[in-house]
C-alpha positions in Angstrom: 4.8 -17.6 -5.8 4.1 -14.1 -4.5 1.3 -12.1 -6.0 1.3 -8.4 -5.0 -1.8 -6.3 -5.3 -1.3 -2.6 -5.2 -3.9 0.0 -4.6 -3.6 3.8 -4.9 -5.0 4.2 -1.4 -7.3 2.8 1.2 -11.0 2.2 0.7 -11.0 1.0 -2.8 -11.4 -2.8 -2.4 -8.0 -4.3 -1.6 -9.4 -6.3 1.3 -12.6 -7.3 -0.4 -10.6 -8.5 -3.4 -8.2 -10.4 -1.1 -11.1 -12.2 0.6 -12.7 -13.0 -2.7 -9.5 -14.6 -3.9 -9.4 -16.6 -0.7 -12.9 -17.8 -1.2 -12.2 -19.0 -4.7 -9.2 -21.0 -3.4 -11.3 -22.5 -0.6 -13.9 -23.6 -3.1 -11.2 -25.5 -4.8 -10.2 -27.3 -1.6 -7.1 -25.2 -0.8 -6.5 -24.3 2.8 -6.3 -20.5 3.2 -5.2 -18.2 6.0 -6.0 -14.5 6.0 -3.4 -12.4 8.0 -3.9 -8.9 9.2 -0.6 -7.0 10.0 -1.2 -6.1 13.7 -2.5 -9.6 14.5 0.5 -11.1 12.8 2.9 -9.1 15.0 0.9 -9.9 18.1 1.1 -13.6 17.4 4.8 -13.4 17.0 5.1 -11.5 20.3 2.9 -14.0 22.0 4.9 -17.0 20.7 8.2 -15.3 21.5 7.2 -14.8 25.1 6.8 -18.5 25.5 10.4 -19.3 24.6 12.9 -18.9 21.7 11.9 -22.2 20.1 8.2 -21.3 19.9 8.6 -19.0 16.9 9.5 -22.1 14.9 6.1 -23.6 16.0 4.3 -20.5 14.7 6.2 -20.7 11.3 5.4 -24.4 11.0 1.7 -23.7 11.8 1.6 -21.2 8.9 3.4 -23.6 6.6 0.5 -26.0 6.9 -1.7 -23.7 4.7 -1.7 -23.8 0.9 -2.3 -20.1 0.6 -1.5 -17.1 2.8 -3.2 -13.7 2.3 -1.3 -10.8 3.8 -3.4 -7.6 3.9 -1.9 -4.1 4.1 1.7 -5.4 4.3 3.0 -1.9 4.2 2.3 -1.7 8.0 5.0 -4.3 8.7 7.8 -2.0 7.5 10.5 -1.4 10.2 9.1 -4.2 12.5 12.4 -6.0 12.7 11.4 -9.1 14.5 8.2 -9.5 12.6 10.0 -9.1 9.3 12.5 -11.8 10.2 9.6 -14.2 10.7 7.9 -13.0 7.5 11.0 -13.6 5.5 11.2 -17.2 6.7 7.6 -17.8 5.9 7.9 -16.3 2.4 11.0 -18.4 1.7 9.3 -21.6 2.9 6.3 -20.9 0.6 8.4 -20.2 -2.4 10.5 -23.3 -1.8 7.3 -25.5 -1.5 5.7 -23.8 -4.5 2.8 -22.5 -2.4 1.0 -19.2 -2.8 1.4 -16.0 -0.9 -0.8 -13.0 -1.9 -0.1 -9.6 -0.4 -1.8 -6.2 -0.7 -0.4 -2.8 0.0 -1.1 0.8 -0.7 1.9 1.3 -3.0 4.1 -0.5 -5.5 6.7 -2.9 -3.9 9.5 -0.6 -5.0 8.0 2.2 -3.0 7.5 0.3 0.3 9.5 1.8 3.2 11.1 -0.2 6.0 11.6 -3.4 4.0 15.1 -4.7 3.0 15.9 -5.3 -0.6 15.6 -9.0 -0.2 11.9 -8.5 0.5 11.4 -6.1 -2.5 13.1 -8.7 -4.7 10.7 -11.4 -3.7 7.7 -9.1 -4.0 8.7 -8.2 -7.5 9.4 -11.8 -8.5 5.7 -12.5 -8.7 2.7 -11.1 -10.5 2.0 -7.5 -9.6 -1.5 -6.1 -10.2 -2.8 -2.6 -9.6 -6.3 -1.4 -8.5 -6.4 1.9 -10.3 -7.9 5.1 -8.9 -11.5 5.2 -10.0 -12.5 8.0 -12.3 -15.4 10.3 -11.5 -17.6 8.3 -13.9 -16.6 5.1 -12.1 -17.6 6.7 -8.7 -20.9 7.9 -10.1 -21.7 4.3 -11.0 -20.8 3.3 -7.4 -23.1 6.0 -6.1 -25.9 4.7 -8.3 -25.3 1.1 -7.1 -25.4 2.2 -3.4 -28.6 4.2 -4.1 -30.3 1.1 -5.5 -29.3 -0.8 -2.4 -31.2 1.7 -0.2 -34.1 2.0 -2.7 -33.3 5.6 -3.5 -34.0 5.3 -7.2 -31.0 6.7 -9.1 -33.3 7.5 -12.1 -34.9 10.3 -9.9 -31.5 12.0 -9.5 -30.1 14.8 -11.6 -26.8 13.8 -13.1 -25.1 16.7 -11.4 -26.5 15.6 -8.0 -24.9 12.2 -8.5 -21.6 13.8 -9.5 -21.8 16.0 -6.4 -21.9 13.0 -4.2 -19.2 11.2 -6.1 -16.9 14.3 -6.3 -17.1 15.1 -2.6 -16.7 11.6 -1.4 -14.0 10.4 -3.8 -11.6 9.3 -1.0 -13.1 5.9 -0.6 -16.1 3.7 -1.3 -16.9 3.8 2.4 -17.2 7.6 2.2 -19.7 7.2 -0.6 -21.7 4.7 1.4 -21.8 7.2 4.3 -23.0 10.0 2.1 -25.8 7.8 0.6 -26.9 6.8 4.1 -27.0 10.4 5.0 -29.4 11.1 2.2 -31.5 8.2 3.3 -31.6 9.6 6.8 -32.8 13.0 5.6 -35.5 11.6 3.3 -38.2 9.9 5.3 -40.3 9.2 2.2 -38.5 9.7 -1.1 -41.2 8.4 -3.3 -42.1 11.8 -4.8 -38.8 13.6 -4.4 -36.7 14.8 -7.3 -33.1 14.7 -6.2 -31.7 17.8 -7.7 -28.3 19.3 -7.4 -29.6 22.0 -5.1 -31.5 19.6 -2.8 -28.4 17.4 -2.4 -26.1 20.3 -2.0 -28.2 21.6 0.9 -28.0 18.3 2.6 -24.2 18.7 2.6 -23.9 22.4 2.9 -21.3 22.1 5.7 -18.9 20.9 3.0 -18.5 24.6 2.1 -15.4 25.7 4.0 -15.1 29.0 5.8 -11.9 30.9 4.9 -10.6 30.8 8.5 -10.8 26.9 8.3 -8.7 26.8 5.2 -5.5 25.7 6.9 -2.4 24.2 5.2 -3.2 20.8 6.7 -6.7 20.9 5.3 -5.5 22.0 1.9 -3.0 19.1 1.8 -5.7 16.7 3.0 -8.2 17.8 0.4 -5.7 17.7 -2.5 -4.5 14.3 -1.3 -8.1 12.9 -1.2 -8.8 14.2 -4.7 -5.6 12.7 -6.2 -5.6 9.6 -3.9 -2.2 10.5 -2.4 -1.3 10.4 1.2 -0.2 13.5 3.1 3.2 11.9 3.7 3.7 11.5 -0.1 2.8 15.2 -0.7 5.2 16.6 1.8 7.8 14.0 1.0 10.6 14.0 -1.7 9.0 11.8 -4.3 9.5 13.0 -7.9 6.6 11.1 -9.4 4.6 13.3 -11.7 1.2 12.8 -10.0 2.7 13.5 -6.6 4.6 16.6 -7.8 1.4 17.9 -9.3 -0.5 17.5 -6.0 2.4 19.1 -4.2 2.4 22.1 -6.6 -1.4 22.5 -6.2 -1.2 22.4 -2.4 1.5 25.1 -2.4 
């Protein structure tokens, strides 16, 4: 079976979730193989260079596993040779009732560079979605990251927490970076009250000068807020959330 996990963008835990699933399978004595898209293509190129029959060896090697984990499969779009191999692998796993789990940054129906036969197989299994976190969710992440660095969330004004969350909403990694920056600025935070003004001053360069307000930066900022890529905003999609972001950018 094929399980497809969709996220609204990068940086919100697709890869962590994929590894967690793999760990659970391993605990139950299933053999698991994690596959990153560029490494997958590189392996195919390497085997192909050794002779036309070597690709079959690579496919047979993958078929030995009980579970395959394909991360960020959207990057395999339009890679003709890679997709031919991928299709054979998927078919083999479906026929042998083995498990393939894939992640991507969009729903299977919205993947570009994949033939309909792929989309049909992706849609044949369970599809789950990692939803875009709300501001309240991101504030909880900020609080968790603060605790990890012993920065005492209880000493923070709520608006200061929201400032960090709101201005680093593009990914969890961005929040981690912001919290580490606070840690860097505060040598001894034991007696510090983390007010909105204090935190804002640490990130004062986030204020954009008018001459820096270019169309590209506007699209990037709107895209980060709505968890939509630049390509989607300037594209032709009629999805309501994308149209809203496009209208705001204009």
